C-alpha positions as CSV (number, residue, x, y, z in Angstrom):
1,X,110.0,77.2,141.7
2,X,106.4,77.3,140.7
3,X,103.4,75.4,139.4
4,X,102.2,74.4,135.9
5,X,98.5,74.0,136.3
6,X,96.0,72.6,133.8
7,X,93.5,75.2,134.7
8,X,90.9,74.0,132.2
9,X,90.6,70.7,134.1
10,X,87.2,70.1,135.7
11,X,88.8,69.6,139.1
12,X,89.1,73.4,139.3
13,X,85.4,73.9,138.8
14,X,85.1,75.3,142.3
15,X,88.6,76.6,142.6
16,X,89.3,79.0,139.8
17,X,93.0,79.3,139.0
18,X,95.5,80.5,136.4
19,X,98.0,78.2,134.6
20,X,100.6,79.2,137.2
21,X,100.8,79.6,141.0
22,X,99.0,82.6,142.5
23,X,98.5,83.8,146.0
24,X,95.7,81.2,146.9
25,X,98.2,78.4,146.2
26,X,100.8,79.7,148.7
27,X,99.5,77.9,151.8
28,X,98.4,74.9,149.9
29,X,101.9,74.3,148.4
30,X,103.6,75.1,151.7
31,X,101.9,72.0,153.2
32,X,102.5,69.6,150.3
33,X,105.1,67.4,148.8
34,X,105.7,66.4,145.2
35,X,105.7,62.9,143.8
36,X,108.6,62.3,141.4
37,X,107.3,60.9,138.1
38,X,110.5,60.6,136.2
39,X,110.0,56.9,135.6
40,X,106.3,57.1,134.9
41,X,104.9,56.8,131.4
42,X,105.5,60.0,129.5
43,X,101.8,60.3,128.6
44,X,100.8,60.5,132.2
45,X,100.8,64.2,133.0
46,X,100.0,65.8,136.3
47,X,97.0,68.1,136.6
48,X,99.3,70.3,138.8
49,X,103.0,69.9,138.1
50,X,105.6,71.4,140.5
51,X,108.4,73.1,138.5
52,X,111.7,71.7,139.7
53,X,115.0,73.6,139.5
54,X,117.0,73.3,136.4
55,X,119.8,71.2,138.1
56,X,117.5,68.3,139.0
57,X,114.7,68.8,136.5
58,X,112.5,66.1,137.9
59,X,108.9,65.6,136.6
60,X,107.1,66.4,139.8
61,X,103.4,65.9,140.5
62,X,101.4,67.7,143.1
63,X,98.0,66.6,141.7
64,X,97.5,63.7,139.3
65,X,94.7,61.2,138.4
66,X,94.4,57.8,136.8
67,X,92.1,54.9,136.5
68,X,93.3,51.6,138.1
69,X,91.4,48.5,137.3
70,X,87.7,49.4,137.6
71,X,88.3,52.4,139.8
72,X,89.4,56.0,139.5
73,X,92.1,57.6,141.7
74,X,93.0,61.3,142.4
75,X,96.3,61.7,144.1
76,X,97.3,64.9,145.9
77,X,100.3,64.9,148.2
78,X,98.9,67.4,150.7
79,X,98.6,67.7,154.5
80,X,94.9,68.3,154.5
81,X,94.8,69.0,158.3
82,X,97.0,72.0,157.9
83,X,95.5,73.3,154.6
84,X,91.9,73.0,155.9
85,X,92.7,75.9,158.4
86,X,92.5,78.5,155.6
87,X,89.7,79.6,153.4
88,X,91.6,78.8,150.2
89,X,92.6,75.4,151.5
90,X,89.0,74.5,152.4
91,X,87.9,75.7,149.0
92,X,90.6,73.6,147.2
93,X,89.6,70.5,149.2
94,X,85.9,71.1,148.5
95,X,86.7,71.4,144.8
96,X,88.6,68.1,144.9
97,X,85.7,66.4,146.6
98,X,83.2,67.8,144.3
99,X,85.1,66.7,141.2
100,X,85.5,63.1,142.6
101,X,81.7,62.9,143.1
102,X,80.9,64.3,139.6
103,X,80.4,62.6,136.3
104,X,83.4,64.5,135.0
105,X,85.8,62.3,137.1
106,X,87.0,60.1,134.3
107,X,90.8,60.0,134.3
108,X,92.3,59.4,130.9
109,X,95.5,57.6,131.9
110,X,95.1,53.9,132.9
111,X,97.8,53.0,135.5
112,X,98.7,49.6,136.8
113,X,99.1,48.8,140.5
114,X,102.9,48.3,139.9
115,X,103.2,51.8,138.4
116,X,101.5,53.3,141.4
117,X,103.7,51.4,143.8
118,X,106.8,52.6,142.0
119,X,105.7,56.2,142.5
120,X,105.1,55.9,146.2
121,X,108.1,53.8,147.2
């Protein structure tokens, strides 16, 4: 139904956005899936949350991050091959890569391997 975007997050340094979906998101979202986070810790919030319909009301993540052990992880359920065919898709992917290379890539939520496995099962 839409997106809830933490547009102040440093991942969007090179991809300016509003707190909601706008035209540049259309192609990106069309080639994505959402990860159901209903069973995840309530304090683990997606950077970009897909708004589900009111009948199901799942907590859905399009883009999320966490630290796991000594590493950091950025998870985006996206078909990068299809998205990279458009200017907005290339810019979004560039912004993700730039963020992961930056000193700002310091996820606040500490996940366990088991939590991650539960999300992708």
